[in-house]
N, C-alpha and C positions, 0 to 999 in steps of 0.2 A: 415518906415517899409513897406514892400511889401506885398500886400494881396495874400494869397495862391490861386493858380488856381485850387486847388482840394477841394472838399466839401463833408462832410459826417456828419451824425447826424441831418440833416434837409432835407427838400425837395430840390431836385436838381433844380437850376434855369435854365433859358434858355441857358446860356453859359455853364453850367455844365451838361446839359441833352444830352445824347448820343443816336443817332439812334432812334430806335423804330418807324420808319416812318410808316410801315404797321400796327403796333398795334395801333398807334394813329389814323390813318385813319379809321380803323375798329371800334374802340371804339366810335369815334365821330359819324360815320354813324349809327351804331346800336342804340345808345342812343337817337340821334336826331330823328330816325325813330320810336321810341316807343318800341324798343326791349330791354328788361332788360338784364343785363350782370352780371355774377358772374366771377370775375377775381381771379385766384388762382396762387400763386407761393410761394416758401419758403421765410422766413424772409429776409428783406433787399435786395431784388432783384429789388426794384424800382417801386413797384406797385403804391404807393401813388404819387410818382413823375410823373409817366405815366398818371394817372388819372387827376392830376392837370394840366399838360401840355396840354393834349387833351381837357380838358374842357375850359382852357384859350383860346385855339385856336378857339373852337366852339363859345364861347361867343363873341369873337372879330369878328367873321364872321356873327353871327346871334344875332341881338340886342333883339330878342324876347325870348331868352333863359336865364333862371336863374338856377344856380347850387347851391345846398345846400350840405354842408359837415357835416358829423357826425362821430365822432370817438367812436366806441363802446368799445374800450379797457378799458376805465375808468368808464364805466357805471356799476353800482352795484346793481340796483333794477329796477323793472318795473316802479315805479314812476319817477326814474331818467331818464329812457329811454324816457318816454312820455314827460317829461319836456324838455329834450335836443332836441328831435325830433321837438317839436313845436317851440322851440327857433330858431333852425336852419332854419326851413321853413319860419318863419316870417322874420327873419333877411335877408335872401337872396332874398325874393320876395318883400320887402318894401324898397323904395328908401330913405325915410326920417324917422327919429325917430318918429316924430309926426304921420306919416302914419302907422308905425309899431304898435304903440299904438292903433290907430283906427282899424287896421286889427285884432289885438288881440281881441278887444271887439266884432268886427263884426263876426268873424269866430269861435271864441271859446265860444261866448255867455254865457250860463248859467254856464260854468265851473268856471268862475271868478278866474283866476289864480293870484298868486302874480306876479307882473310885475316890473322889474327894467330895467333901461336904462343906458348904460355906457355913460360917458362924455368924452371918448377918441376920437381919430381921426376917428375910425370906428364906424359905426352905428350898435351896437350889443345890442340885447335885451335878457333878460333871463326870461324864464317862470318857475315858481316853483309850482309843484303840490303836494309837500311833505305834506303840511298841508291842502290840499283840497281833499276830497274824490273823486276818479275817477269814482266810481260807474259804470254806463253804458256809460261813455263818451269816452271810448278808441277808438271806431270806428270813432267818430267825430274827434278826434285828428289825427288818421291815415288817414282820408280823407281830412285833411287840405290842402295838396299840390294840390290836384285835384280841390278843390273848388276855391282856389286862382287862379290857372292856367286858369280855365274855365272863371272866372269873368274878369280876366285881359287880357285874350287872349294871354297868353304866354305859352311856354313849360318849365316845371320844371324838372330838373334832380336831384335826390336825391342820393348822394354818401355816402355809409356807410362803413367806414374802419374797419378792423378786425371784420367783421360781426359775425364770429363764436363765439366770446366771449359772445354774448348774450345767446347762448345755455347753458352756464354754470350757468345762473341765475335761481333762484327759480321762477317758473311760466312761463318759456320760452315756453313750449308746448302750453299753452293757447295763449300767445302772437303770436307765429308762425302761429297758425290757424287764428287769427284775422287779422294779416298782410296780409296773402294770400287772405282771403275772401274780404277784402276791396281793396287792391291794384290791384287785378285782373280786377277790373272794371275801373281802371284809363285809360283815353284816352289821357290826356295831360301831363302825368307824366311818366318818365322812372326811373328805379332804377339800380344803379351800386353797387353791393356787392363785396367787395374785402377782402381777408383774406390770412393769411400765414400758417394756419394749414390745409394742404391739406385733411387729413383724415376727419376732422370735416366738412370742406366745402363740400366735396363730400357726406357726410352723409346727409347734409341739402338739397343739390340741386340735387343729383343724385339717391336718394333712392325713389323708387316708392311708398313707404308707408308714405312719408313725405309730408306735405302741399306744400312745395316749389318745388316739383318735376316738371320739365319742365316749371318752371316759368321764367327761364332766359337762355340765351345762355352762355355756359361755355367757358371761355378763359383761357388757361394755358400759363403763361408768361415764356418764355425761357430766357436763358442768352444772353447778348449782345456779338456778335462775337469778337474774339480777334483782327481781322483785323480792327475793328472799334475803339477798345480801344487803340491800339498802337499809331496811329497818334494823338489821344486825349492827351495821356500822354506826348508824345514828344512835342506836341504843347504847352502844359501847361508849361513845363520847358522853352521853347523858349520864351514865352510871358514875362517871368520874368527874362530874360537874364541868364538863367542857361541851362545846356546841359545834356541830357540823350540819350544814344544810343538806337537804335531800339532793340538791343539785351537785354539791361537791361529792356526796356519797356515790352518786351516779358516775361522776367523773372518775372516781377510783375504780369502779367496775369497768368503765370503758378503757381506761389505761391498761388494765390487767386482763381484759376480755373475760372477766369473771373466773379467772384462774385462782383456785382456792388458796394456794401458798402465797401468791403475789398479792391477793387482796388483803390477807392478814399482814403481810410485810409492809405494803404501802400504807395501809391504815395505821399501823404502828408508827411508821415514820412521820405521818401527818400528825398523829395524836401526840407523839413525843415532842414535836416542835410547836405545839399549840398551847398557849397559856389559857385562853378563854374561848376564842372563836376562830374557826378555820378561815383563812383568807386565800385568795388566788396565789399570792406570793408563797405562802406555806405549801400549797399544793404543788407549785412548780419546783420548789426546793426538794420536796419529798420524792417527786418523780425522778429528778436528777439523781437523788441519793440511791434510789432503788436500782437504777442502771449502773451507777458506779460501784455499788456494793457487790453486785453479781458479776461485774466485769472480769475480775481475776479468774473466776471459775469458767466463764465463757471463753476467755482467751486460752486457758489451758486446754480446753476441749478442741477449739478450732485449730490450735497449733499442731494437733495430731493429724489433721486432714491434709490431703494433697492439694495442689493448686487447682486442679480440675474439679475436685470436690467442693472447694470454696466457691469456684465459679458457678457450680450448679446451685448452691445456696443463693447466690446473687440472682440467678435466673428465676428461681422459685419465688423469692421475695418480690421480684419485679413483675410477677404475674404470668410468667412464661409457662404455657401449658404443653407446648409441643417441643419438648427438649430434644427430640431426635430430628427435628427439621433442620434443613441446611442453614436457614437463617439464624436459628438459635445456636447451633453448633459453632457458627462463625462468630457471631456477636459475643458469645460468652466463652469461647475457646473451650468447649466441652469435650473435645476429642472425638474419636470414632464411635460407632454404635456399640461396640463391645465395651469400651471405656464407660460410656453413658449407662449401659445396663449394670455394669459392675458398681459404679458409683451410686446409683439409685439404691441398690441392695445394701451397700455399706452405710449410707446415710440413714436408711430405715433401720438397719440392725443396731446402729449406734443411737437411735432415737432422736436424731436431728430433725427428721421429717416423719410425717405419717401419711398414709395413703387413704384418701377418701374417694370412694368410687373411681379409683384409678388415678385421681389427681393428687399430686404431692403438695403438702402444705407444712409449714412450720407452726407447730401448735404452741410453742413457748413465746408469748408476746413480748416479754422483756428481752429475751435473746434476740428475737427478730429486730426489735428497735435498736439494740446495741450493735448487732451485726451490720445493719443498714447504715448506722452512724459511723461505724469504724471502717467499713470496706466499700461503701457505696455513696458516701457524701461527695 
Protein backbone atom coordinates (compact mmCIF):
# COMPACT_ATOMS: atom_id res chain seq x y z
CA UNK A 1 0.00 0.00 0.00
CA UNK A 2 1.33 3.44 -0.97
CA UNK A 3 1.19 6.28 1.54
CA UNK A 4 -0.82 9.29 0.40
CA UNK A 5 1.20 12.40 -0.49
CA UNK A 6 -1.67 14.57 0.75
CA UNK A 7 -2.41 15.21 4.40
CA UNK A 8 -5.36 16.78 6.21
CA UNK A 9 -6.89 16.47 9.64
CA UNK A 10 -3.53 16.92 11.38
CA UNK A 11 -0.66 19.37 11.42
CA UNK A 12 1.19 19.52 8.12
CA UNK A 13 4.60 17.87 8.26
CA UNK A 14 7.70 19.29 6.59
CA UNK A 15 6.99 17.45 3.32
CA UNK A 16 3.36 18.61 3.34
CA UNK A 17 4.05 22.18 4.37
CA UNK A 18 3.71 24.66 1.52
CA UNK A 19 5.42 28.05 1.17
CA UNK A 20 4.73 30.53 4.02
CA UNK A 21 8.41 31.54 3.84
CA UNK A 22 7.90 35.20 4.75
CA UNK A 23 5.30 34.39 7.43
CA UNK A 24 7.61 31.83 9.05
CA UNK A 25 10.50 34.28 9.07
CA UNK A 26 8.37 37.08 10.55
CA UNK A 27 6.88 34.84 13.22
CA UNK A 28 10.28 33.50 14.26
CA UNK A 29 11.86 36.94 14.39
CA UNK A 30 9.10 38.63 16.33
CA UNK A 31 8.63 35.91 18.93
CA UNK A 32 12.37 35.46 19.48
CA UNK A 33 12.72 39.25 19.83
CA UNK A 34 10.11 39.39 22.57
CA UNK A 35 7.27 40.71 20.43
CA UNK A 36 3.94 39.02 21.15
CA UNK A 37 1.86 37.98 18.13
CA UNK A 38 -1.85 37.47 17.54
CA UNK A 39 -2.29 35.36 14.39
CA UNK A 40 -5.72 35.43 12.77
CA UNK A 41 -7.23 33.54 9.85
CA UNK A 42 -10.37 31.51 9.07
CA UNK A 43 -10.58 27.88 10.15
CA UNK A 44 -8.31 25.35 8.47
CA UNK A 45 -6.04 27.82 6.71
CA UNK A 46 -2.96 26.33 8.38
CA UNK A 47 -2.32 28.55 11.42
CA UNK A 48 -1.35 25.70 13.71
CA UNK A 49 0.92 24.14 11.08
CA UNK A 50 2.58 27.49 10.45
CA UNK A 51 3.26 28.10 14.14
CA UNK A 52 4.60 24.56 14.64
CA UNK A 53 6.87 24.75 11.59
CA UNK A 54 8.21 28.19 12.53
CA UNK A 55 8.86 27.16 16.13
CA UNK A 56 10.52 23.89 15.06
CA UNK A 57 12.87 25.91 12.87
CA UNK A 58 13.57 28.37 15.68
CA UNK A 59 14.35 25.68 18.28
CA UNK A 60 16.68 23.93 15.83
CA UNK A 61 18.55 27.20 15.34
CA UNK A 62 18.52 28.33 18.98
CA UNK A 63 19.12 25.78 21.72
CA UNK A 64 18.15 28.29 24.41
CA UNK A 65 14.52 28.51 23.21
CA UNK A 66 11.67 26.44 24.64
CA UNK A 67 8.20 26.41 23.10
CA UNK A 68 5.05 25.57 25.06
CA UNK A 69 1.81 24.67 23.28
CA UNK A 70 -1.66 25.03 24.75
CA UNK A 71 -4.92 24.34 22.91
CA UNK A 72 -7.69 26.48 24.37
CA UNK A 73 -10.44 24.83 22.34
CA UNK A 74 -11.16 22.12 24.93
CA UNK A 75 -10.62 24.25 28.05
CA UNK A 76 -13.91 24.54 29.93
CA UNK A 77 -13.16 26.37 33.18
CA UNK A 78 -10.70 28.70 34.89
CA UNK A 79 -9.30 25.79 36.91
CA UNK A 80 -8.82 23.83 33.72
CA UNK A 81 -6.97 26.74 32.10
CA UNK A 82 -4.58 27.21 35.01
CA UNK A 83 -3.97 23.45 35.24
CA UNK A 84 -3.19 23.07 31.54
CA UNK A 85 -1.15 26.28 31.41
CA UNK A 86 1.08 25.13 34.27
CA UNK A 87 1.37 21.63 32.79
CA UNK A 88 2.39 22.96 29.37
CA UNK A 89 5.01 25.32 30.80
CA UNK A 90 6.57 22.72 33.09
CA UNK A 91 6.59 20.06 30.37
CA UNK A 92 8.35 22.21 27.79
CA UNK A 93 10.92 23.75 30.10
CA UNK A 94 12.00 20.58 31.99
CA UNK A 95 14.25 18.03 30.28
CA UNK A 96 13.53 15.06 32.52
CA UNK A 97 10.48 13.86 34.40
CA UNK A 98 12.40 13.98 37.67
CA UNK A 99 13.36 17.58 36.94
CA UNK A 100 9.77 18.49 36.05
CA UNK A 101 8.63 17.19 39.42
CA UNK A 102 11.34 19.24 41.13
CA UNK A 103 10.38 22.34 39.15
CA UNK A 104 6.71 21.90 40.04
CA UNK A 105 7.56 21.92 43.74
CA UNK A 106 10.03 24.79 43.38
CA UNK A 107 7.97 27.20 41.31
CA UNK A 108 4.44 26.40 42.41
CA UNK A 109 5.36 26.11 46.05
CA UNK A 110 2.38 26.39 48.36
CA UNK A 111 -0.20 25.63 45.69
CA UNK A 112 0.54 21.90 46.13
CA UNK A 113 -1.07 20.60 42.96
CA UNK A 114 -1.97 17.04 42.16
CA UNK A 115 0.86 15.90 39.91
CA UNK A 116 0.96 12.90 37.60
CA UNK A 117 3.70 11.82 35.23
CA UNK A 118 3.12 9.84 32.06
CA UNK A 119 5.15 6.69 31.49
CA UNK A 120 5.07 6.99 27.70
CA UNK A 121 7.85 7.96 25.32
CA UNK A 122 7.35 11.70 25.92
CA UNK A 123 8.03 13.43 29.20
CA UNK A 124 4.59 14.88 29.91
CA UNK A 125 3.30 16.02 33.26
CA UNK A 126 -0.21 16.94 34.30
CA UNK A 127 -1.02 19.53 36.93
CA UNK A 128 -4.48 19.37 38.47
CA UNK A 129 -5.92 22.31 40.40
CA UNK A 130 -9.53 21.11 40.35
CA UNK A 131 -9.43 19.93 43.97
CA UNK A 132 -7.09 22.65 45.25
CA UNK A 133 -8.33 26.17 45.96
CA UNK A 134 -6.66 28.67 43.60
CA UNK A 135 -7.32 31.57 45.96
CA UNK A 136 -4.75 34.25 45.21
CA UNK A 137 -2.31 31.98 43.36
CA UNK A 138 -3.43 32.78 39.81
CA UNK A 139 -0.71 35.41 39.33
CA UNK A 140 1.93 32.98 40.55
CA UNK A 141 0.82 30.43 37.93
CA UNK A 142 0.70 33.03 35.15
CA UNK A 143 4.20 34.17 36.12
CA UNK A 144 5.57 30.61 35.92
CA UNK A 145 7.16 30.84 32.43
CA UNK A 146 9.03 34.05 33.30
CA UNK A 147 10.36 32.64 36.58
CA UNK A 148 11.64 29.49 34.88
CA UNK A 149 13.05 31.38 31.89
CA UNK A 150 14.91 33.80 34.14
CA UNK A 151 16.34 31.07 36.40
CA UNK A 152 17.39 28.81 33.52
CA UNK A 153 18.54 31.64 31.25
CA UNK A 154 16.36 30.53 28.38
CA UNK A 155 13.72 32.18 26.21
CA UNK A 156 10.22 30.70 26.51
CA UNK A 157 7.55 31.08 23.84
CA UNK A 158 3.98 30.23 24.86
CA UNK A 159 1.68 29.37 21.93
CA UNK A 160 -2.06 29.30 22.66
CA UNK A 161 -4.26 27.90 19.88
CA UNK A 162 -7.91 29.00 19.47
CA UNK A 163 -7.29 31.64 22.10
CA UNK A 164 -10.68 33.29 21.53
CA UNK A 165 -12.43 30.25 23.04
CA UNK A 166 -11.32 31.39 26.49
CA UNK A 167 -13.57 34.44 26.11
CA UNK A 168 -16.64 32.18 26.21
CA UNK A 169 -15.90 30.89 29.72
CA UNK A 170 -17.37 32.24 32.93
CA UNK A 171 -14.83 34.47 34.62
CA UNK A 172 -12.88 35.29 31.46
CA UNK A 173 -12.88 39.06 32.04
CA UNK A 174 -11.09 38.58 35.34
CA UNK A 175 -8.66 36.13 33.74
CA UNK A 176 -8.01 38.53 30.85
CA UNK A 177 -7.09 41.31 33.23
CA UNK A 178 -4.79 39.06 35.26
CA UNK A 179 -3.04 37.72 32.15
CA UNK A 180 -2.29 41.23 30.88
CA UNK A 181 -1.17 42.55 34.27
CA UNK A 182 1.30 39.67 34.75
CA UNK A 183 2.47 39.01 31.19
CA UNK A 184 3.22 42.64 30.35
CA UNK A 185 6.20 42.48 32.73
CA UNK A 186 7.73 39.36 31.17
CA UNK A 187 11.13 39.98 29.60
CA UNK A 188 12.14 36.42 28.72
CA UNK A 189 8.78 35.13 27.48
CA UNK A 190 6.86 35.80 24.27
CA UNK A 191 3.24 34.88 23.58
CA UNK A 192 1.68 33.72 20.34
CA UNK A 193 -2.12 33.79 20.32
CA UNK A 194 -3.81 32.29 17.29
CA UNK A 195 -7.46 31.90 16.49
CA UNK A 196 -9.96 31.24 13.72
CA UNK A 197 -12.80 33.52 14.82
CA UNK A 198 -11.71 36.85 13.41
CA UNK A 199 -14.50 38.86 15.00
CA UNK A 200 -13.69 37.61 18.51
CA UNK A 201 -9.92 37.87 18.08
CA UNK A 202 -10.26 41.46 16.87
CA UNK A 203 -12.44 42.27 19.87
CA UNK A 204 -9.81 40.89 22.23
CA UNK A 205 -6.71 42.46 20.69
CA UNK A 206 -7.91 45.55 18.77
CA UNK A 207 -10.51 47.04 21.11
CA UNK A 208 -9.00 49.98 23.01
CA UNK A 209 -11.28 49.17 25.97
CA UNK A 210 -9.88 45.65 26.38
CA UNK A 211 -6.84 44.64 28.49
CA UNK A 212 -4.98 43.06 25.54
CA UNK A 213 -5.19 46.18 23.38
CA UNK A 214 -1.77 46.71 21.74
CA UNK A 215 -0.32 43.80 23.70
CA UNK A 216 0.63 41.99 20.49
CA UNK A 217 1.41 42.48 16.82
CA UNK A 218 -1.53 41.31 14.72
CA UNK A 219 -0.83 39.05 11.72
CA UNK A 220 -3.56 38.14 9.25
CA UNK A 221 -2.78 34.87 7.49
CA UNK A 222 -3.71 34.90 3.82
CA UNK A 223 -4.16 32.03 1.40
CA UNK A 224 -1.25 30.23 -0.21
CA UNK A 225 -1.01 31.25 -3.86
CA UNK A 226 -2.30 28.92 -6.57
CA UNK A 227 1.09 28.98 -8.29
CA UNK A 228 2.58 27.34 -5.18
CA UNK A 229 -0.18 24.73 -4.88
CA UNK A 230 -0.14 23.50 -8.49
CA UNK A 231 3.44 22.11 -8.48
CA UNK A 232 2.80 20.62 -5.03
CA UNK A 233 -0.25 18.74 -6.30
CA UNK A 234 1.41 17.59 -9.52
CA UNK A 235 4.53 16.55 -7.60
CA UNK A 236 2.50 14.58 -5.06
CA UNK A 237 0.95 12.46 -7.80
CA UNK A 238 4.30 12.01 -9.54
CA UNK A 239 5.99 10.76 -6.34
CA UNK A 240 3.48 7.90 -6.18
CA UNK A 241 3.69 7.03 -9.89
CA UNK A 242 0.38 8.66 -10.75
CA UNK A 243 -0.31 11.54 -13.10
CA UNK A 244 -2.39 14.69 -12.90
CA UNK A 245 -2.26 17.49 -15.45
CA UNK A 246 -1.63 21.08 -14.41
CA UNK A 247 -5.13 21.87 -15.67
CA UNK A 248 -6.72 19.44 -13.22
CA UNK A 249 -4.44 20.72 -10.44
CA UNK A 250 -5.72 24.22 -11.21
CA UNK A 251 -9.28 22.87 -11.09
CA UNK A 252 -8.63 21.54 -7.58
CA UNK A 253 -7.42 25.01 -6.55
CA UNK A 254 -10.45 26.68 -8.11
CA UNK A 255 -12.95 24.29 -6.50
CA UNK A 256 -11.40 24.97 -3.11
CA UNK A 257 -10.42 28.61 -3.69
CA UNK A 258 -6.90 27.66 -2.53
CA UNK A 259 -8.19 26.80 0.95
CA UNK A 260 -5.37 24.78 2.53
CA UNK A 261 -7.46 22.08 4.25
CA UNK A 262 -9.75 21.51 1.30
CA UNK A 263 -6.93 21.42 -1.25
CA UNK A 264 -5.32 18.60 0.71
CA UNK A 265 -8.65 16.82 1.18
CA UNK A 266 -9.80 17.13 -2.45
CA UNK A 267 -6.35 16.19 -3.73
CA UNK A 268 -6.47 13.08 -1.55
CA UNK A 269 -9.91 12.10 -2.85
CA UNK A 270 -8.73 12.53 -6.45
CA UNK A 271 -5.47 10.68 -5.75
CA UNK A 272 -7.17 7.74 -3.98
CA UNK A 273 -9.58 7.28 -6.89
CA UNK A 274 -6.83 7.39 -9.51
CA UNK A 275 -5.04 4.30 -10.77
CA UNK A 276 -2.70 5.95 -13.26
CA UNK A 277 -4.04 9.24 -14.63
CA UNK A 278 -6.69 11.70 -13.46
CA UNK A 279 -9.75 12.14 -15.67
CA UNK A 280 -12.64 14.60 -15.55
CA UNK A 281 -14.90 11.82 -14.28
CA UNK A 282 -12.55 11.26 -11.35
CA UNK A 283 -12.46 15.00 -10.64
CA UNK A 284 -16.25 15.20 -10.62
CA UNK A 285 -16.60 12.23 -8.25
CA UNK A 286 -14.01 13.68 -5.89
CA UNK A 287 -15.72 17.06 -5.76
CA UNK A 288 -19.03 15.37 -5.00
CA UNK A 289 -17.29 13.34 -2.30
CA UNK A 290 -15.77 16.39 -0.57
CA UNK A 291 -19.19 18.03 -0.31
CA UNK A 292 -20.85 14.86 0.97
CA UNK A 293 -18.04 14.14 3.44
CA UNK A 294 -18.33 17.56 5.08
CA UNK A 295 -22.14 17.72 4.89
CA UNK A 296 -22.86 16.21 8.35
CA UNK A 297 -20.65 18.80 10.06
CA UNK A 298 -22.20 21.62 8.03
CA UNK A 299 -25.70 20.39 8.82
CA UNK A 300 -24.95 20.22 12.53
CA UNK A 301 -23.72 23.82 12.50
CA UNK A 302 -26.60 25.20 10.43
CA UNK A 303 -29.27 23.47 12.51
CA UNK A 304 -28.21 25.66 15.43
CA UNK A 305 -29.08 28.82 13.48
CA UNK A 306 -32.43 30.57 13.46
CA UNK A 307 -34.50 30.91 10.29
CA UNK A 308 -33.53 34.58 9.88
CA UNK A 309 -29.83 33.71 10.25
CA UNK A 310 -30.10 31.09 7.51
CA UNK A 311 -31.91 33.64 5.35
CA UNK A 312 -29.01 36.03 5.90
CA UNK A 313 -26.58 33.38 4.66
CA UNK A 314 -28.71 33.00 1.54
CA UNK A 315 -28.60 36.74 0.93
CA UNK A 316 -24.82 36.87 1.37
CA UNK A 317 -24.26 33.94 -1.01
CA UNK A 318 -26.58 35.59 -3.54
CA UNK A 319 -24.31 38.65 -3.47
CA UNK A 320 -26.62 40.96 -1.54
CA UNK A 321 -24.53 43.78 -0.06
CA UNK A 322 -27.30 46.02 1.34
CA UNK A 323 -28.79 43.68 3.93
CA UNK A 324 -30.56 46.52 5.70
CA UNK A 325 -32.34 47.77 2.58
CA UNK A 326 -36.11 47.36 2.37
CA UNK A 327 -35.77 45.19 -0.74
CA UNK A 328 -33.32 42.74 0.84
CA UNK A 329 -35.28 42.57 4.09
CA UNK A 330 -38.46 41.70 2.23
CA UNK A 331 -36.94 39.30 -0.29
CA UNK A 332 -34.98 37.26 2.28
CA UNK A 333 -37.22 37.79 5.33
CA UNK A 334 -34.31 39.21 7.32
CA UNK A 335 -36.42 40.85 10.01
CA UNK A 336 -36.12 44.35 11.43
CA UNK A 337 -32.91 46.38 11.68
CA UNK A 338 -32.22 45.21 15.24
CA UNK A 339 -32.53 41.57 14.18
CA UNK A 340 -30.21 42.15 11.21
CA UNK A 341 -27.55 43.77 13.39
CA UNK A 342 -27.78 40.96 15.94
CA UNK A 343 -27.60 38.23 13.28
CA UNK A 344 -24.57 39.80 11.62
CA UNK A 345 -22.76 39.70 14.95
CA UNK A 346 -23.80 36.10 15.65
CA UNK A 347 -22.73 34.85 12.22
CA UNK A 348 -19.37 36.60 12.56
CA UNK A 349 -18.86 35.34 16.11
CA UNK A 350 -19.63 31.77 15.02
CA UNK A 351 -17.27 32.18 12.03
CA UNK A 352 -19.93 31.54 9.39
CA UNK A 353 -18.98 34.83 7.75
CA UNK A 354 -16.06 37.26 7.72
CA UNK A 355 -16.14 41.00 7.23
CA UNK A 356 -13.95 42.40 4.46
CA UNK A 357 -13.96 46.19 4.34
CA UNK A 358 -17.45 46.10 5.80
CA UNK A 359 -18.80 43.54 3.33
CA UNK A 360 -19.80 40.12 4.66
CA UNK A 361 -18.57 37.01 2.86
CA UNK A 362 -18.49 33.27 3.45
CA UNK A 363 -14.85 32.23 3.40
CA UNK A 364 -15.45 28.45 3.43
CA UNK A 365 -15.93 27.49 -0.25
CA UNK A 366 -17.19 23.96 0.38
CA UNK A 367 -19.69 25.12 2.98
CA UNK A 368 -20.88 27.78 0.56
CA UNK A 369 -21.37 25.19 -2.21
CA UNK A 370 -23.16 22.79 0.15
CA UNK A 371 -25.43 25.49 1.59
CA UNK A 372 -26.39 26.80 -1.84
CA UNK A 373 -27.17 23.27 -3.01
CA UNK A 374 -29.14 22.44 0.15
CA UNK A 375 -31.09 25.65 0.72
CA UNK A 376 -31.00 27.63 -2.52
CA UNK A 377 -31.38 25.10 -5.34
